[in-house]
Each structure stands twice: as C-alpha cells, then as structure tokens.
N, C-alpha and C positions, 0 to 999 in steps of 0.2 A: 486398539479399538477405542473409540471416543465415547465419552459420556458427557452430555451437555445438560446443565440445568438452566432453563430459561426463566427469567424473571418477567412475569406478565404485567403489563401496564394497562391502565384504563385508556382506551382510544375512543375519541369522539369524532365521528365522520359527519362533517357539516355539509359537504357538497359531494354529489356523485362524481366519480372520476371516470370518464369515458376514454376510449382508446384514442390517443393522439397520434398523428401520422408522422412518419419519416424519422430517420436517424442517419447520421453521417456515415457510419459503417454500413456496408451493403452486402447483398448476396445475389444469387443468380436464379432465374426461373427458366426451366426448359421443359419441353413436352411435345406432344403431338396431338393432332386434331383429326377425328374420323367422322364419317357419316354414321349415325347410330343404327340405321337400317341394315347396311351391308358391310360396315367396317372398313370401307375404302377411305384412304387419306384425302383430306381436303386441302388444296393449295390456295393460297391468297387470303386465308382467314386473318382478320385483324385481331391481334391479341394485345391487350393493354392492361396496365396496372392503374386501377381507378384512382383519380385524383392526383396522379403522379406525373402526368405529361410524358410518359415513356411507354413504348410498346414495340411490337414487331408484326411481321406477316409470316405465315407458314410457307415453307418451300414446297417443291413438287412432291415431296414425300410426306407432306403434312407436318413437318417438324418446325420448331421455332426455339429461339434462344433470346432472352432479355437479360442483359447485364445491368448493373448499377441500380438494383432494386433496393430501396431502403429496408433495413432490418426491422422486423416487427410483424404484426398481423396486417395483411393486405388483401385486396379484392382483385381477382383476375377476371377479365371480361373478354368473351369471344364474340365477335360479330362477323356476319357474312351474308351477303345478299341472297335472299331466298330461304334463309334458315333462321330459326328462333335464336335470339341472343342467349348465350350460355354464360352463367355467372358462377364463379367459384368463390365463396366467402371464407373468411377465417384462414387464409393461406399464411402459414408461418414461414417467414423469410429469416434464415439464420445467417449470421455474419460469416462471409467467406465460404458459404456452403451452397450447394445446388438443391433447389426445391423442385420436385417433379410435379407438374400440373398438366393434366390431359383434358382435352375437350371432346365431348360426345354430342354432336349437334343434330338437331331434328329439322326437317324441312318445314317451312312456314306456309300454311294455307292462306292466311290473311296477314297483311302488313302489321296489324295491331295485336298479333298473337302475343300473349305474355311470355316474358323471358323464363328460361329454365334456371332455377337457382338451387345450387347444392352447397353443402358445407364440406370443406376439406377435412379429411381424416388425418389425424396425427400418425405417421408411420411408427410402428413399433420398433423396427430395426432401421438404423440410419446407415444406408449402404455406402455413403461416401465419407464415412467417419474413418480416418486413417490413424488417429491417435486419441488418447484418453482426454475427454473433455465433457463439460456439461453446458447446456444452454438453459437460461432462465428468461422467460419473457415477463412483461409487466404484471400479468395475472399471477404468475408464480411468486414474484417478489412481494406483491400485496398480500398473498395468502399465507406465506410462511411466517411463523411466529419468531421472527428475528428482529434485532434492533437496527442493524445497518448492513451495508454491503460486505463489511469484513466478516460478519457472521455467515453470510452466504458462502463465502470462500470455503469455510470449513465443512460445507455439505459435500465437497468433492473429496473422494477417498484419496489419501496421500497428502492432503494439505492440513497442516497443523498451525495453531497460533501458539507461539512460545510464551514462556512466563512473562517476558518483558513486553509482550504485545506485538512483537514482529511475527511475520508469516514465513513458514518454511514449506517447501514442496519436496516430498520424497527424500527426505534427509539432506537437502541442500541448505545453502546459507540463507541468512535472514533477508538479503537484499538481492535475490536472484530471480525476481519476478519483473517482467515488463508489464506495467500497469498503465492502461490508457483510457481516457475518457474522450470520446470523439477524436481519437488519434493524439490527444494531448497527453504527454508522458508525465507520470508522477515522479518528481525528482527526489533523490536521496542524497542531498549535499551536506546535511548537518547531522550525521548519525552519531558522531563521537561526543564524548564528554568534554566540555570546554577546557582547554589548557590542561588536560590530564593524560594525554598520550595514548591511552588504550581504553577499551570498553565502549559501550553504546548507551545512549540515553534510552529511557523507557518510551514505549508507545510511538516509535518513529513512523509507523504505518497509519497514523491517524488520517492522512490525506486520502486513504482508500474509501472513507465513508462519505459517499455522495448521497444527497437527498434521494431516497428511493422513489419518491413521486416523480422525479425527473428522468427515471431510467425506463427505456423502452425494451432493452434486452441486454443481457450480460452473458458473456462466454468466458469460461474458465478452462484453460488448457493446461493439464498437468503432465501430459506426455510430450512428445516431440511436436514442434510447430513449424509452419512454413518458413521458407527463406525470406519472406517479407519481414519477419520480426527478428530482431537481434538484441545484442547486449543483455542477454539473460541466459543462465544455465538451466533454470528449473521450470519456468512456466510463463504463460502469457494470460493476462486478464484484459478483456475488451468490453468496455461499457459504451453502449450506444444510448444517448439521451433522446428525449422526445421533442417533437415540434408541434406548433399549433396547427389546427385544422381549419375547416371552413366556418366553424362555429366557435364561440367562446366557451371554454370549459376550464374547470379548475377543481381544486380540492384543498381541504384543510384538516389537519390532524393535530390533536393535542394529547400529550401523554403526561401522566403524573404518577409518581410513586411516593408514598408517604415516607417521612423520615423514619429512620430506624437503624438497627445494627444488622448489616448484611454480611456477617461472617460467623462461623461457628466459634464456640468458646466464649471466654469471659471478655467483658468490656476492658479495653486495653489500659484505661485509667481507673479501673476498679480498685477499691481498697483491699481487694483480695490478691492483687498483684504482688510479686515477691518483694519489690522495693518498698511497697507500703507496709507489708508485713514486717519488714526489717527496720524501717525507719519512720513509720507513721505515728510513733509516740515518742515522747521526750526521753524515756529511760535509756535507750541505746545511745542517744546523743551525749548524755552525761557520761556513760561508760566509755565512750570514745575519747573523752578528754581526761579520764583518770590516768594517774601514773601507775607504775608497776605494782605499787602497794595499795592501789584502789583509792587514792586520795584525789579529790578535785578541789581546786581553789575557787573562791567566789568569782574571780575574774574569768576563770575557765568555764565556770558554770554559766556566767552571763554570755560568753561567746557561744556556748552550746545552744542556749536558748535563742540567740540572734540567728544562728545558722539554721536551727530547726524551723523557726518561723519563716525564714526565706525559702527553705526547702519546700515547706507546705505551700507557700504562695506560688512558687515557680513550678510545682508539680500538680497543681489543681487546675483543671480546665476552666477557662473563663475568657470573656471577650477582652479583658485587660491584661491577660497573661503576656509578659514581655518576651517570652521565648516562643510564643505562638501555640501553646497548648490549648486545644479547644475540644469541645464535645462533638465528635464527628457524626453522632447519631441524630442530630437535630435539623439537618438540612434536607429538604425534599428534592427529588429528581423531577425536572421539567423538560419538556421537549415540544417544540412547535414546528410543524412542517406545513408548507403551503405551495400551491402551484396555480398558474393561470396561463392559458394559451389561447390563441385565436388568430384571425386574419388581420392584415394591415392593408388598408386601401380597399378599393371596390372589387378588385379581382382576387378573391380569397385564395385561389389555387396558386397564385403567383408569389404572394408575399405573406409571411406569417411570423409569429413570435411565440416563444415559450419561456416563461420566467418561473423559477422556483427558488425556495429558500428553506433553510433549517437553522434553528437556534436551539441549542441543547446545553443545559446546565446539569452536570452529573457529579454529585458529591463522591469523592474518593472513598473506597470501602475501609481504608485505614487512615490514620492521621498522616497528613502531608502538609507541605508548606503552601500549596495552592488551595487547599481545602475543597474547592469545586473546580472541575474541569469545564471550561467554556469552549464550545465548538460552534462555529457558524459557517455555513456554506451557501452561496448563491450562484445561480447560473442563469444566463440569458442567451438564448439562441435565436438568431434572426436568419430567415431563409427567404431568398429572392430568386425567382426564375423568370428572367425577362423574356425568355423564349424556350422552345423545346430543346435547343442545343446548349444553352448556358444555364448553369446552376451555381449560385453563390450561397455561401453559408458563413456566418460570423458566430463563433462560440466564445463566450466570456464566462470565466469561472473565478469566483473569489472564495478563498478559504481562510479561516482564522482559527487559531487554537491556542489556548492558554492552559498550561499544565506544569508539571514539575520536570526537573531534569531526569531523575531516576525514580519516578513514582507514577501512580495513576492507572497502571494496567488493570483491566478487569480481572485478570488472573490474581487470585489472593496472594500468590507467592511473590508478586511484584507490585502489589497495590500500595504498599508503604514505601518508605525511603530505601531505595537501593536494595530491594529484595530482602535478604536475610538480615541486613543491617538495620532494618527499620525499627525493630524492637529496642535497639540500643541507641536510637536517635529520636525517639518519640517525644523526648522532653526538650529538644533543641531544634524545633521545626524551622525557626526564622533563619538558621544558618544556611538553608538550601534555597537558592533563588528560583522562583518560578520562571518558566520561559514563555515567550510569546512568539508565535510563528504566523506569518501572513504570506499567502501565495495569491498572486493575481495573474491570470492567464488569458491571453487573447489568441484566437486562431481564425484565420481567414482561409476558407477552402473554396476552390474554384474547380468546376468540372465542365469539360467540353465534351458533349455527346456526339461523336461521329455518326453512330447508328446504334441500333439495338445491340450490335455485336462488338462495339468498341467505344472506349472513352478514355480521356486524358484527365488526370487529376493533379492539381498543385496546391500545396498547403504551406502557409507561412505562419509560424507560431512564435510568440514571445511570452516568457514567463518571468515574473519578478518575485523572488523569494527573499523574505526578510526575516531574520530570527534575532530577538533580543532577550538577553537575560540580565536584568538590571540589579546592581548590588545596592544595598542599603546598610547604614550603620546598625550594628547589633551589639547587645551587651556582651562584654568579655571580662573575664576576671581581672586581668592586668589593668585594663582601662578603668574598671570599676574601682579598683583600689587607688589608682592615681587620682581619680576625680573625687573619690569619697574616702579620705584617709580614716575617718571615724567609722568603725564597723557598723554603728547604729544607722548610718546613712546609706549603707550599700544596698544594691539591687540584687546581688547574687550571693548565694552561700559560698563558702570557701571550698576549695577542692579538697576532697577527703575520701575515706573509705566508703562513705555513703553514696558515692558514685559508682561503686562496684555492683555489677549485676549478678544474677545467679551463676553465670559462667564467665562473662566478659565484661569489661568496663563500659559504662554508658559514656556517651560523648561528653567531654568536658567543655567548659565555657572558654574555649581557647582563642577565638577569633574576634576581631573587632568589626567585621563586616560579614554580610552574607557572601556565600561562595558563588563561583561560576559566573563571572561577568562575561558577557558575550555579545558581540555585534557581528553578524554575518549578512552580507548583502550580495545576492546572486542575480544576474541577468542571464537568461537562457534564450538563445535565438536558434530557430530551426527552420529549414526549408526542405520539403519533401515533394517528390513528383513520381507518378507512376502511370504506366500505360497498360490497359487491359484490352485484349482482343480475343474473340472466339475464332481462332484461325481455321479450324475445321469443326464439323459437328462433334468431334470427340476431343479436341484440344483447346483448352482455355489458357492462353499464354499471358503472363504479366511480367513486366520489367519495371524496375524503380530504382531511384537514388534518393539518398537523404544525407543531410549534413547539418551539424549543429555546433554552436560555440557557447561555452559557459564562462562568463566573466564573474569571478568570485573575489570578494574582498572580505577577509576573515580576521577578526581580532578577538582575543579572549584572555582572560586572567582568572586566577582563583581566589584573589582577595584584594581588598582596597590597598593593602600595604605593598602591593607589587604593581608597577606599571610596566610597560613593554621592555623586556630584556633587563630587568633588575631582579636579582635572584632572591632577595632578602627572606621573605616568608612564604612565598607562593610560587605559582607557575604562570607562565605567559606564553601565548601563541599568536604569531602574526604571519600572514602570507597573502599574496595576491597571485592569481593564476588566470590564464585564458586557455582553458582546456578545449580542444576541438575533437570531433569525431565525424567520420564520413563512412558511408557504406553504399553498396550497390547490389542488386540481386536479379536473378532470372528465375522464373518459376513457371512450370507447366503442369496443369491439371488435366489428366487424360481420363476420360469417362467412357468406358465400353460397357456393353451389356453384362459381361462377366467379370469386370475389374474396374476399379478406380485407383489411379495412382497420382500422387503428388511428388514431383521431382523439382528439386531447387538447389541453387548454388548461390552463396552469399559471400561477399568480400567486405571486410571491416577494417578500419584503420583509426588510430587515435594517438594523441600526444597531449600530455598534461600542461605543456606550455610554460614550464618554469625552468629556472636555472638550478642545477644540482652540483654539489661539491665534487671536485675532481678526486680528491683524496679523502675517502670516507674515514680514515684513521687519524686525520690531522687537518680538520677544516675549521674555518674562522668562526669564532664566537664573539660577537660584538657587544660585550657587557661585562659587568663586575663579577667577582666571585672566584675567578681562577687566575693563577699566576701567568699562564701562557695562553695567548689568544688564538693560537693556530695560524694556519696559512690561508690567506684569501686565494681562491681559485675556483672558478665555476665553469660549467659547460651546459649546453642545452639538453633538455630531456629528449629521449629517443621517441621515434615514431614506430608503432608496432602494427603489423598487418596479420590478418588471419583469414583463411578460406574455409568455408563450412558447407560440405555437401549434406543434403538432406533427402530422405526417400521415405514415403509413406504409401502403403498399399492396402486396399480393401478388396476382398474376394467375396461377393455375395454367393452363398451356397443355397440355391433355391430361394424361395420367398421368406423363409423363416430363420435363416442363419447367415451371418456375415463374419468372415475372418479377417483380421487385420494384423499388419506388421509394420514396424517403424524403426528407422535407423537415422542417426544424425549427429553432427558435431555442433555444439552450442557453446559459443564464447561469450564472456562478459569481462568488462573493464574492472580493474581494481576499484575499491571504494575511494572516494575523495579523501577520507580520513587516512587511509593507508598510504596514499600517494603524496599527500601535501602537508599533513599535520606535523607541526614541530613544536617542541616545548622546552622552555628554559627552566633550569633548576640548579643554579650554581654550576653552569656548564650545560651542555645539551642533555636533556633527559630523554627526549625522543626526537627522531627526525624521519619524516616520511620518505618513501622511495618512489619517485615518479617514473623510474625505469622498470616498474613491475610489468611482467608480461601479462597478457589476457589469461584469465582462468578458463579451463576447458572441461566440458562434460561430454563424454561420448555415450549416447543413450541408445538402448535397445528395448524394444517392446513388442509383445505379441499378445493379442487379445481376441476374444470371440463374443459376438452378440447372438442371443438366442431368443426368438419369439416364443413366448409361452401363452397358449390359449387365445392368441390374437389380442390380448389385453395387457400382457405383462412382458417386461424385458429382463433378462438375466445377462449381465455383462461381467466377463471374467478376464482379467489382464494380469500378466506377469512382466516384470521389467528388470533391467540391470543398468545402472548408471556408473560409468567409470570416470572419476574426476581426476584431472591432472593439473599441474601448475597452480595448485591451491596456495593460499597465502597465510603464512604464519609469522609471528613476530620473533625476532632474534635480538640478542644484545651484542653490540660491537664495541670493542675497546678503542678509545680514542684519546688523544692528548687533550681534547676539549670536552670529554664526557663529563657527566654530572659528578660533582665532588660531594654532593649531599647523600648519595647512595652509600649504603653500608656493605661491608663484607666484600664478596667476590664481585659484586656489581659496581663498586666504586670505580669511577673513571670510565664508565660505559654509557651508551645510550641505546634506546630501543629503536629498532627499525623493522622493516618487513622484507621477506624474501618469497620467491615462488618455490618454496621447499616442501610443500605439502601435497598429499594425495588423499584419495578416499574413494569409496564406492558404496552404492546402495543397491539393494535387491529386495523385491517384495512381490506380493500378490494382493490384488484388490478385487472385491466382489461387490456388485451392485444389483439389487433387485427392486424394481419399481413398476407401478401401474402406469400405462401409457394411454389409457382411453380418455375420452373427453368428458369424464364425469366431473361433478363439482368439487370432488375431493380427490386428493392424490397422496401417495405416500412413497417413500424411498428408504430402503434399508441398505446400508453399506457396511463393509468390514474391510480393514486393511491390516496387513501384517508386514513388517519390513525390518531389515537389518542394515545398519549403516556403520561403516568402519572408516577411520581416518588416522592420519599420522604424518610425521615429517622426519 
C-alpha cells in the first residue's frame, strides 16, 4: 500500500487553458443511428468528427465505424436530410479503444430547426477493457495535485517508484516499460555508472516528465498489452500531446516553494552531528597528538591547531568551501510552464501548431554535487491536412537535465550521494561530477485515409541523445602536500582518526579530480508503418512493422589519472556499437455484443552489432598492468528472435459488470549496459555480453469491473507473472581478468548471463467515482509478492 506526501506549491494561472484538438495516437468511434419515433435504423446518415475532416455514413442497418479519431475530447455530429442535426459533445476518445456513440434523430419540420445537442456520459464500466490500465485526459491531469507525469504513473496500482527514482511495474525491473510520447520512444541507453561496471545512476527516468500543459491524454497499461507494442516485460505508457485549434489559446503556470529543510531530523551540517560533537573543539585534536604517556610537543600542538582550523573550514558550509559543502536549505524551488497553440494560415482546420515549454530548478533535498537539478523540456507539434485523405504531423521534442550521477531522487533514501553512502560523503561533494543529458527528437508522421474504415500510417523518427559528465581538478591530500610542503600553506587537513564516523569512515581526500568522466553520443533512427482496417462490423484488423538502429559512441573514465585503457588509478570504458532491432505484428480486435477479444502475434529480432571475444577465458587486453595480454580473436554478436502470442478477452455480463482475462508473452532486450559495457582495472574488471537472450515474462491476469450505483466503479484484478531468462551478473576467471581485485575474485571479470528467474503475484483493487462532477476521487490498494533468484 502506498502513502504519498504531496508538497503543495503556489500556482498562478495567468491564461485560461481550453481544450485543444487532436493528438497523434488515435481511437475508434462506432455506433448506430435510429429514428427516435419508431426506433428504426437510418441508413445514409452522415456522421462526422467536428473540425477533424473525418467521418462516415451509416449502412443499411444504421451502423457506422470511424477509425483514426484523435484521442481526447471530441464532438460527433449526425446530419441527414429531413432530420434535425444531432450533436454529441464531450465524447472521450481513448487511445486504441472503441468509444460507442449512438444517434437518435428527430424529423425536422422546418429547415432551420435547431440542432439537438446532448453531452456524452462517461461509461462506468469499460466493456472493451481487456487488461489493467488507466486513462487520464487533460482535465484529470490539470486537476490532480501532482508535479509531473511520473507522479501520475504511481496512481496506477502495481506501479512503484523505486528509491533511486526508477519505475517498476508489478515487481518487474526498472527499465521494463515502453514509454512513448506521440509514438516517440523514451531511450534508456545510459543507465549504468560510468566506467564502474555495475549499478545504475539515479533518476534515470527523468525523461518521463513531459510538460503536463502539452498532454491531451495519457494511458498507463500495467497488465498485458497488444501485439503492437514490444520490447517491454512490464507495461506500456502512451502519451498523446495536444495540437492547436481554430483559435489561439495558451497557458502559463509559475510555481514557487520557499527555501527550507525538506527532510525529517537534524540539519546534516548541524553542530549536533556526531563528527562535530567529536572534533568540533580543539581538545580532542590535542589528545590525538599525545603520546602514550600523554605528552604533546609544541610542534605537535601546532600541527593539531593547523589541522583543526582546516577541518573547521572544510566542514563548514559556505560559498567558498573548496570541497563543495554548502547550506542546502537556502535555495528555493521554481518552475515555469507555458503553452501556446493555434492556426497557421487562412484555413485553420488544415494547418496548426502547438508549442509548450517547462523550466524547473529543484534543489536536492540532501547535499549533492549538483546542488540544484535543472530540467527543461520543449515541444513543437505542427499538423497539416492538405486534403481529407492526407494527414502530416511533425513532432519535435527537446529535453535537458542536469543532475548528479547517484543523487537527486525525490525519495529521501536516494536524495543524497549514492543512497546510504551520502552521509559519509557529505564533506567531499566536489568529488562527484554532475551529469548533463540532452535529448532532441524529431518525428514525421504521415497518414493516408483510404476511408472511414481503413488507413495507412508511416512514421520516421530520429533521436539524438548526448550525455556528458565533465571532470574538474579537485583538492587531494597527496597533491596538496606536493604543492604545499609547509603545513601552514595547505588546503586540507591530514588524514587521521577525525575522518572516522560513528560506524564507518568518511571519504578521505584521495583523488586529484572529480570522478565519472563520461561522453556518450547516441543517434537513434526508427521507421514504423501500420495498416488498420475494419474488415467486418466485428473485426478491426491491424498489421505493422518497425525497425530501428541505434548508433552509440561511449567513452568514460573514473579519474583524470586514467586515460583509455591505462589501469593506474581508476577505471575506463570505451565502446562503439550499431544495435538494430526489427519487429512485425498482426492484431485482430473482435467486438461482439457479448464479448470483446484482442488477439495478437508479434515477432521481434535484435542484434547488438559488436564483436565479442571467441574465448571468454583468454581474450585480448590492450593495455598495461598485466604480464600476459591474452589472445586476439573476435566473432560477430548473435541475432535473436522471439515470437509472442497475446490474448485479451472481456465479457460484459449485463450492463453493470464486465469480466476480463489476459494471457501473453512479453519479451525485452537486455540493457545496453549489460550487453556492451566494459571496464579496465589492471586487466578486465567487467565485460558486457552482447549474446544475451531476450528476457521473457509470461503474464496471466483475471479481473472484474462492477458498476456501483451508476456512479462508481469497483475494479478487482489478480495476476501472476512468470519471468524467465532474467539477467544476473557472474564472475568469470580469465588470464586477462583484473589483477587489482583481491581474494577469490583476483584474475576475474564481471559479465552477465541469462541465469535468472522470478515471479510476481498479486491482487489490486480500485474504487473510484465515474460521474461527470467537478470533483473526482480514486482509492486503490495493491498487495503483491515477488520472488527471484539464479
């Protein structure tokens, strides 16, 4: 069960924000039209989506289907000669779902009779829901007291934010979500600690936070998902952005939070802290220099006083502190969000734009090297419809983030440096390099509308992802003594028992530079195409293919004393790879009066595109530090294929209850870090495995929705996920393994195997009001058990 404390901020709304039209992800509208007097079906009625240039005509049975309807709130209009125009407002179109809209038309006595206008009611039970998911529209997102989209994810039962800021679904891994904005995937190419071999950086899911003013709809799927989506074991998140309408509209929000201490307990640099109690006065320093008989010489007394003064200076927060110690309570939180959308040219319905931006400066809750996290994201969406059959859309996203390597999570457990290590490193903040990440994405989407029942879509995407962690010289004890032989000229106190904490040692002044130098440049190219057709009144068929290539150039080291493949004092990592992935799928959505079924089959393939050693126990090491360099010998990495069947069924039981069941195979690639990362440390300290098989999760889910009082929904679901081919690290003995490791690990290197397994089972309950009141609430409870091993 989750307990969330929300920090409320002052929000100033300067401009009203009205509903803006369209979003790239789409849904389906279906229904029938009858004469209100006798209930007879009407054939030939024109049904259109207002301002969207799409529509259909009813058949002989009065039925109609319209595909490719943009997600969000729409207006459906029914027109027929001799009848009053019938308009249904506030129709909610959900991504990849069917919205039922029926027309009840009256005969018109005069041509100028007023139209009949009704407001669509939000159905309590979603009869075509075949797996666990939530939909949030722009009104929901604006109303909820959350800071960003990542907070919205946690509203879904079974989704948790981990201490380091990553997201897990139903006990799955941290990077098992396929997160998309207008179909643009969020990449996870730089999750590992630079040149360190294992572990993850903090807050790697920062890219999930898109400006909420730009969002028209968000769907979070925590159960099984259609064959259209792949490379994820746990869930899918689909974000549809907004577009400009016929008039200019926009919004601006400013948020401010006063400086202060935002954690329980004492100020971390308080004089009541254990180190200050032990060494905050001169007496214990004199005692530390006394000999066994309690005698201290004048020279030793002078050294004690010098070191005491340096200790005070280096442990007192200030702007001049050479080790980066600062008062983290003095910086305010600020956030600015804005949006503007409207028409381009004379014909507003044919071309429009929507631009949005966000700038956030968020002080870390505990002392860190970055002090303040800086986040910026901007989006520009241009839409052009030269005719009824041709739709073009260009989406541009820019994201920037400056934070620490192992700090900055909103969770207090990982808000400082490297989680539990933070308290022992709070006086050496300059040793940890901040990181800067930039992502620039462009996506061109083209749709050809054959008819209201079929369309073809093709999308070309490019993403450029750049990550830098720049090293700078830092004070170190050895260099300080070399540059300043006279103790009175030194910048740092000597190493001594005063660096001992209550239980463990504080980090000593051991390095000459900040850690974690990194430069990673990735170009991602993707081409997708799919064809959707309503084959029969009951069958919506969809087929698609996708392929992408990721060109990555990665270089990292752990200190300035080390350059590529020199072992002396640190680690180094270097690799280049052209990873490719391809997939195809077939999907059929069958909708009958008493059942809705989603059937799908997906084929995936990938190759990391690098050379791997032929002999893992004796492969070449091109550097100093070991007597035997190993044998050169390389072979190409393997290509892996996987086939995924997926079935989801919903059985409406009357008007108030719907039962659902889901089964599927869900594969995902190994992480880039596990496949490609290598690290030198007087021999190979770690070496990735590009021949890792895809991870597999076999998911089972059974759920029921119950309409209560026609205003509330109770949703109960139970699930079991069986995970196979999971990845764990192993140590392999090699002639060129690291000579700097001690004990049994000397002469070994770390790599990865598909030697893991796991399972999760649980129950989730959700109770929420579903009426169209101005206030809404949702209560959820989840209990689960996850086991894993190797």
